[in-house]
DODREN-111579 format. One record per atom (N, C-alpha, C): residue in three letters; chain; x, y, z. Coordinates in nm, 2 decimals, always signed. Each point is the difference from the previous one (the first is absolute). Layout:
BEGIN
     r   c     east    north       up
   ALA   A        X        Y        Z
...
***
This chain:
BEGIN
     r   c     east    north       up
   MET   A   +12.75   +13.49   +15.14
   MET   A    +0.12    +0.04    +0.03
   MET   A    +0.06    -0.12    +0.08
   ALA   A    +0.13    -0.03    -0.07
   ALA   A    +0.06    -0.12    +0.08
   ALA   A    +0.09    +0.06    +0.10
   ARG   A    +0.02    -0.07    +0.10
   ARG   A    +0.07    +0.02    +0.12
   ARG   A    +0.12    -0.09    +0.02
   ALA   A    +0.12    +0.05    +0.00
   ALA   A    +0.11    -0.10    +0.03
   ALA   A    +0.00    -0.02    +0.14
   ARG   A    +0.06    -0.11    +0.03
   ARG   A    +0.00    -0.06    +0.13
   ARG   A    +0.13    +0.07    +0.07
   GLN   A    -0.01    +0.10    +0.07
   GLN   A    +0.12    +0.07    +0.08
   GLN   A    -0.01    -0.04    +0.14
   PRO   A    +0.12    -0.01    +0.05
   PRO   A    +0.00    -0.03    +0.14
   PRO   A    -0.08    +0.13    +0.07
   ARG   A    -0.06    -0.02    +0.14
   ARG   A    -0.05    +0.09    +0.07
   ARG   A    +0.11    +0.07    +0.08
   LYS   A    +0.13    -0.05    +0.01
   LYS   A    +0.10    +0.05    +0.08
   LYS   A    +0.11    -0.03    -0.07
   VAL   A    +0.11    +0.09    +0.00
   VAL   A    +0.14    -0.03    -0.06
   VAL   A    +0.10    +0.05    +0.10
   ASP   A    +0.12    -0.06    +0.01
   ASP   A    +0.09    +0.04    +0.07
   ASP   A    +0.11    +0.06    -0.07
   ILE   A    +0.01    +0.13    +0.01
   ILE   A    +0.11    +0.08    -0.08
   ILE   A    +0.12    +0.05    +0.10
   LEU   A    +0.11    -0.06    -0.01
   LEU   A    +0.11    +0.04    +0.06
   LEU   A    -0.02    -0.01    +0.15
   GLY   A    -0.08    -0.10    +0.04
   GLY   A    -0.03    -0.02    +0.15
   GLY   A    -0.12    +0.08    +0.05
   VAL   A    -0.07    +0.07    -0.10
   VAL   A    -0.12    +0.07    +0.06
   VAL   A    -0.12    -0.05    -0.09
   GLN   A    -0.11    -0.03    +0.09
   GLN   A    -0.10    -0.05    -0.07
   GLN   A    -0.10    +0.09    -0.04
   PHE   A    -0.04    -0.02    -0.14
   PHE   A    -0.09    +0.11    -0.07
   PHE   A    -0.15    -0.09    -0.01
   SER   A    -0.10    +0.07    +0.02
   SER   A    -0.13    -0.05    -0.05
   SER   A    -0.01    +0.04    -0.14
   VAL   A    -0.08    -0.10    -0.08
   VAL   A    -0.02    +0.02    -0.14
   VAL   A    -0.14    +0.01    -0.03
   ILE   A    -0.06    +0.09    -0.03
   ILE   A    -0.14    +0.05    -0.02
   ILE   A    -0.04    +0.03    -0.13
   GLN   A    -0.10    -0.08    -0.05
   GLN   A    -0.07    +0.04    -0.14
   GLN   A    -0.10    +0.09    +0.03
   SER   A    +0.03    +0.12    -0.04
   SER   A    -0.11    +0.12    +0.04
   SER   A    +0.02    +0.11    -0.08
   THR   A    -0.09    +0.09    -0.04
   THR   A    +0.03    +0.14    -0.06
   THR   A    -0.01    +0.10    +0.10
   LYS   A    -0.03    -0.02    +0.15
   LYS   A    -0.01    +0.10    +0.08
   LYS   A    +0.11    +0.09    +0.01
   LYS   A    +0.14    -0.06    +0.00
   LYS   A    +0.11    +0.09    +0.03
   LYS   A    +0.07    +0.04    -0.11
   MET   A    -0.06    -0.01    -0.12
   MET   A    +0.05    +0.05    -0.13
   MET   A    -0.02    +0.15    +0.00
   PRO   A    +0.12    +0.07    -0.03
   PRO   A    -0.02    +0.14    -0.02
   PRO   A    -0.07    +0.04    -0.12
   ASP   A    -0.01    -0.09    -0.10
   ASP   A    -0.06    +0.01    -0.13
   ASP   A    -0.07    -0.14    -0.03
   ALA   A    -0.12    +0.00    -0.05
   ALA   A    -0.08    -0.11    -0.03
   ALA   A    +0.08    -0.10    -0.11
   THR   A    +0.09    +0.08    -0.07
   THR   A    +0.07    -0.08    -0.11
   THR   A    +0.14    -0.07    +0.04
   ASP   A    +0.03    +0.03    +0.13
   ASP   A    +0.13    -0.05    +0.06
   ASP   A    -0.02    -0.15    +0.00
   HIS   A    +0.11    -0.06    -0.03
   HIS   A    +0.00    -0.15    +0.01
   HIS   A    +0.02    -0.05    +0.14
   GLY   A    +0.07    +0.08    +0.08
   GLY   A    +0.04    -0.04    +0.14
   GLY   A    +0.06    +0.11    +0.06
   GLU   A    +0.01    -0.02    +0.14
   GLU   A    +0.05    +0.11    +0.09
   GLU   A    +0.08    -0.07    +0.12
   THR   A    +0.12    +0.04    +0.03
   THR   A    +0.06    -0.06    +0.12
   THR   A    +0.01    +0.10    +0.11
   VAL   A    -0.05    -0.03    +0.12
   VAL   A    +0.01    +0.10    +0.12
   VAL   A    +0.09    -0.06    +0.09
   VAL   A    +0.12    +0.03    +0.00
   VAL   A    +0.11    -0.06    +0.07
   VAL   A    -0.03    +0.02    +0.16
   VAL   A    -0.03    +0.13    +0.04
   VAL   A    -0.03    +0.02    +0.15
   VAL   A    -0.12    -0.08    +0.05
   GLU   A    -0.10    -0.04    -0.09
   GLU   A    -0.09    -0.08    +0.04
   GLU   A    +0.01    -0.15    -0.03
   ARG   A    +0.11    -0.03    -0.06
   ARG   A    +0.04    -0.14    -0.04
   ARG   A    -0.10    -0.07    -0.09
   ARG   A    -0.05    +0.09    -0.08
   ARG   A    -0.10    -0.07    -0.08
   ARG   A    +0.02    +0.02    -0.16
   ILE   A    -0.03    -0.10    -0.06
   ILE   A    +0.00    +0.01    -0.17
   ILE   A    -0.14    -0.02    -0.04
   TYR   A    -0.04    +0.10    -0.09
   TYR   A    -0.14    +0.01    -0.05
   TYR   A    +0.01    -0.03    -0.14
   LEU   A    -0.08    -0.08    -0.05
   LEU   A    -0.01    -0.04    -0.15
   LEU   A    -0.14    +0.02    -0.05
   ASN   A    -0.02    +0.07    -0.09
   ASN   A    -0.11    +0.04    -0.07
   ASN   A    -0.07    -0.11    -0.09
   PRO   A    -0.10    -0.07    +0.04
   PRO   A    -0.06    -0.12    -0.08
   PRO   A    -0.08    +0.07    -0.12
   THR   A    -0.03    +0.12    +0.01
   THR   A    -0.07    +0.05    -0.12
   THR   A    +0.09    +0.03    -0.11
   VAL   A    +0.11    +0.04    +0.02
   VAL   A    +0.10    +0.04    -0.11
   VAL   A    +0.09    -0.13    -0.03
   ASN   A    +0.04    -0.08    +0.09
   ASN   A    +0.06    -0.12    -0.04
   ASN   A    -0.10    -0.10    -0.01
   LYS   A    -0.02    -0.03    -0.14
   LYS   A    -0.11    -0.08    -0.04
   LYS   A    +0.04    -0.15    -0.03
   THR   A    +0.13    -0.02    -0.01
   THR   A    +0.04    -0.13    -0.02
   THR   A    +0.09    -0.05    +0.11
   PRO   A    +0.02    -0.13    +0.00
   PRO   A    +0.10    -0.06    +0.11
   PRO   A    +0.13    +0.06    -0.01
   ASP   A    +0.04    +0.02    -0.15
   ASP   A    +0.14    +0.05    -0.02
   ASP   A    +0.00    +0.15    +0.05
   ASP   A    -0.09    +0.08    -0.03
   ASP   A    +0.00    +0.12    +0.03
   ASP   A    +0.01    +0.03    +0.16
   MET   A    -0.07    -0.09    +0.07
   MET   A    +0.00    +0.01    +0.14
   MET   A    +0.14    -0.05    +0.07
   ALA   A    +0.05    -0.11    -0.07
   ALA   A    +0.14    -0.04    +0.04
   ALA   A    +0.10    +0.11    -0.01
   SER   A    +0.00    +0.06    -0.13
   SER   A    +0.10    +0.10    -0.04
   SER   A    -0.02    +0.12    +0.10
   THR   A    -0.11    +0.05    +0.01
   THR   A    -0.02    +0.10    +0.10
   THR   A    +0.04    -0.03    +0.14
   PHE   A    -0.02    -0.12    +0.05
   PHE   A    +0.04    -0.05    +0.13
   PHE   A    +0.15    +0.01    +0.02
   LEU   A    +0.06    -0.05    -0.12
   LEU   A    +0.16    +0.01    +0.02
   LEU   A    +0.03    +0.15    -0.01
   HIS   A    -0.06    +0.09    -0.07
   HIS   A    +0.04    +0.14    -0.01
   HIS   A    -0.01    +0.07    +0.14
   GLU   A    -0.11    -0.05    +0.07
   GLU   A    -0.03    +0.05    +0.14
   GLU   A    +0.10    -0.05    +0.09
   VAL   A    +0.04    -0.12    -0.01
   VAL   A    +0.09    -0.07    +0.09
   VAL   A    +0.15    +0.07    -0.02
   ILE   A    +0.03    +0.04    -0.12
   ILE   A    +0.12    +0.09    -0.03
   ILE   A    +0.00    +0.12    +0.09
   HIS   A    -0.12    +0.07    -0.01
   HIS   A    -0.01    +0.12    +0.08
   HIS   A    +0.02    -0.02    +0.15
   ALA   A    -0.07    -0.11    +0.04
   ALA   A    +0.02    -0.04    +0.16
   ALA   A    +0.14    -0.03    +0.02
   ILE   A    +0.06    -0.07    -0.07
   ILE   A    +0.16    -0.03    +0.01
   ILE   A    +0.07    +0.14    +0.02
   LEU   A    -0.02    +0.08    -0.11
   LEU   A    +0.07    +0.12    +0.03
   LEU   A    -0.04    +0.09    +0.11
   GLY   A    -0.13    +0.00    +0.05
   GLY   A    -0.04    +0.06    +0.12
   GLY   A    +0.07    -0.06    +0.13
   VAL   A    -0.02    -0.12    +0.01
   VAL   A    +0.04    -0.06    +0.12
   VAL   A    +0.16    +0.01    +0.00
   SER   A    +0.06    -0.01    -0.10
   SER   A    +0.16    +0.00    +0.01
   SER   A    +0.04    +0.15    +0.02
   GLY   A    -0.09    +0.10    -0.03
   GLY   A    +0.04    +0.14    +0.03
   GLY   A    +0.05    +0.07    -0.14
   GLN   A    +0.02    -0.08    -0.10
   GLN   A    +0.05    +0.04    -0.13
   GLN   A    -0.10    +0.09    -0.07
   ASP   A    -0.13    +0.00    +0.03
   ASP   A    -0.09    +0.10    -0.06
   ASP   A    +0.03    +0.14    +0.04
   SER   A    +0.07    +0.03    +0.10
   SER   A    +0.03    +0.12    +0.04
   SER   A    +0.11    +0.07    -0.06
   LEU   A    +0.06    -0.09    -0.09
   LEU   A    +0.14    +0.05    -0.08
   LEU   A    -0.04    +0.02    -0.14
   ILE   A    -0.14    -0.01    -0.03
   ILE   A    -0.04    -0.01    -0.15
   ILE   A    -0.11    +0.10    -0.01
   LYS   A    -0.01    +0.10    -0.09
   LYS   A    -0.12    +0.08    -0.03
   LYS   A    -0.11    -0.08    -0.03
   GLU   A    -0.11    +0.02    +0.04
   GLU   A    -0.14    -0.06    -0.02
   GLU   A    -0.01    -0.05    -0.14
   ASP   A    +0.01    +0.10    -0.10
   ASP   A    -0.03    -0.03    -0.13
   ASP   A    +0.11    -0.08    -0.05
   HIS   A    +0.13    -0.01    +0.04
   HIS   A    +0.11    -0.08    -0.04
   HIS   A    -0.02    -0.15    +0.07
   GLU   A    -0.06    +0.00    +0.13
   GLU   A    -0.04    -0.12    +0.04
   GLU   A    -0.09    -0.08    -0.07
   GLU   A    -0.12    +0.06    -0.05
   GLU   A    -0.10    -0.07    -0.08
   GLU   A    +0.07    -0.05    -0.12
   GLY   A    +0.08    +0.08    -0.06
   GLY   A    +0.07    -0.05    -0.13
   GLY   A    +0.09    -0.12    +0.02
   LEU   A    +0.07    +0.01    +0.11
   LEU   A    +0.10    -0.12    +0.04
   LEU   A    -0.09    -0.12    +0.02
   VAL   A    -0.12    +0.02    +0.09
   VAL   A    -0.06    -0.12    +0.03
   VAL   A    -0.08    -0.07    -0.11
   THR   A    -0.04    +0.10    -0.08
   THR   A    -0.07    -0.06    -0.14
   THR   A    +0.10    -0.07    -0.09
   ALA   A    +0.12    +0.05    -0.02
   ALA   A    +0.10    -0.07    -0.08
   ALA   A    +0.03    -0.15    +0.06
   LEU   A    +0.02    +0.01    +0.14
   LEU   A    +0.02    -0.13    +0.08
   LEU   A    -0.11    -0.10    -0.03
   GLU   A    -0.13    +0.06    +0.02
   GLU   A    -0.11    -0.09    -0.02
   GLU   A    +0.00    -0.07    -0.14
   HIS   A    +0.00    +0.09    -0.11
   HIS   A    +0.01    -0.05    -0.13
   HIS   A    +0.11    -0.08    -0.04
   GLY   A    +0.12    +0.01    +0.06
   GLY   A    +0.12    -0.08    -0.02
   GLY   A    -0.01    -0.13    +0.08
   LEU   A    -0.06    +0.00    +0.13
   LEU   A    +0.00    -0.12    +0.08
   LEU   A    -0.12    -0.08    -0.03
   TYR   A    -0.12    +0.05    -0.03
   TYR   A    -0.13    -0.09    +0.00
   TYR   A    +0.02    -0.10    -0.11
   PRO   A    +0.05    +0.02    -0.12
   PRO   A    +0.01    -0.10    -0.09
   PRO   A    +0.09    -0.11    +0.04
   LEU   A    +0.11    +0.03    +0.06
   LEU   A    +0.09    -0.09    +0.05
   LEU   A    -0.06    -0.09    +0.11
   ILE   A    -0.07    +0.06    +0.08
   ILE   A    -0.06    -0.08    +0.12
   ILE   A    -0.12    -0.09    -0.07
   LYS   A    -0.07    +0.05    -0.09
   LYS   A    -0.09    -0.09    -0.07
   LYS   A    +0.07    -0.13    -0.07
   GLN   A    +0.11    +0.03    -0.06
   GLN   A    +0.08    -0.11    -0.06
   GLN   A    +0.05    -0.08    +0.11
   GLY   A    +0.00    +0.02    +0.11
   GLY   A    +0.08    -0.08    +0.12
   GLY   A    +0.15    -0.01    +0.02
   VAL   A    +0.05    +0.13    -0.06
   VAL   A    +0.14    +0.01    +0.00
   VAL   A    +0.07    +0.00    +0.15
   PHE   A    -0.09    +0.05    +0.08
   PHE   A    +0.05    +0.00    +0.15
   PHE   A    -0.04    -0.12    +0.08
   MET   A    -0.06    -0.10    -0.05
   MET   A    -0.03    -0.12    +0.06
   MET   A    +0.13    -0.08    +0.02
   PRO   A    +0.01    -0.06    +0.10
   PRO   A    +0.13    -0.09    +0.02
   PRO   A    -0.03    -0.13    -0.10
   ALA   A    +0.11    -0.04    -0.04
   ALA   A    +0.00    -0.11    -0.09
   ALA   A    -0.02    -0.14    +0.08
   LYS   A    -0.08    -0.07    -0.06
   LYS   A    -0.02    -0.14    +0.07
   LYS   A    +0.11    -0.08    -0.02
   PRO   A    +0.04    -0.07    +0.11
   PRO   A    +0.12    -0.08    +0.00
   PRO   A    -0.01    -0.11    -0.10
   THR   A    +0.11    -0.02    -0.06
   THR   A    -0.01    -0.11    -0.11
   THR   A    +0.08    -0.12    +0.08
   THR   A    -0.05    -0.13    -0.05
   THR   A    +0.08    -0.11    +0.05
   THR   A    +0.03    -0.07    -0.11
   ARG   A    +0.12    -0.08    +0.01
   ARG   A    +0.03    -0.09    -0.09
   ARG   A    -0.09    -0.11    -0.01
   ARG   A    -0.01    -0.08    -0.11
   ARG   A    -0.09    -0.09    -0.02
   ARG   A    +0.06    -0.13    +0.08
   GLY   A    -0.10    -0.06    +0.09
   GLY   A    +0.03    -0.10    +0.09
   GLY   A    +0.07    +0.05    +0.13
   ALA   A    +0.03    +0.13    +0.03
   ALA   A    +0.05    +0.05    +0.11
   ALA   A    -0.11    +0.00    +0.11
   LYS   A    +0.04    -0.03    +0.13
   LYS   A    -0.10    +0.00    +0.11
   LYS   A    -0.01    +0.15    +0.04
   LYS   A    -0.11    +0.03    +0.07
   LYS   A    -0.01    +0.13    +0.04
   LYS   A    +0.09    +0.05    +0.10
   ASP   A    +0.06    -0.08    +0.08
   ASP   A    +0.12    +0.06    +0.07
   ASP   A    +0.11    +0.02    -0.06
   GLY   A    +0.00    -0.01    -0.14
   GLY   A    +0.13    +0.03    -0.07
   GLY   A    +0.11    -0.12    -0.01
   LYS   A    -0.05    -0.09    +0.05
   LYS   A    +0.10    -0.14    -0.01
   LYS   A    -0.06    -0.09    -0.08
   SER   A    +0.09    -0.06    -0.09
   SER   A    -0.05    -0.10    -0.10
   SER   A    +0.01    -0.14    +0.06
***
């Protein structure tokens, strides 16, 4: 089973979450991941997430749950609606992230221009 390199900690809206690859906190052995906001932990199931893409997509999914939880928005959404919203965002955002759409563009310089912008 391939393990994606995930950070051990991630800052979400100023709150530090531990990222743990484990099946211990999964309500069901087939769950891809679990976010426990009150514990500030994101669990990723390495048994179900067999490829680096699976693990990264699940990590994004759980980060979205954490964002909703930390911001308090999860209390405004019914649990089954939250899961649908998070899944839609995961499936829409992950391909764009893989394409590098959100990466800042590298600055371009004119041919012969100096680094300080002066010719």
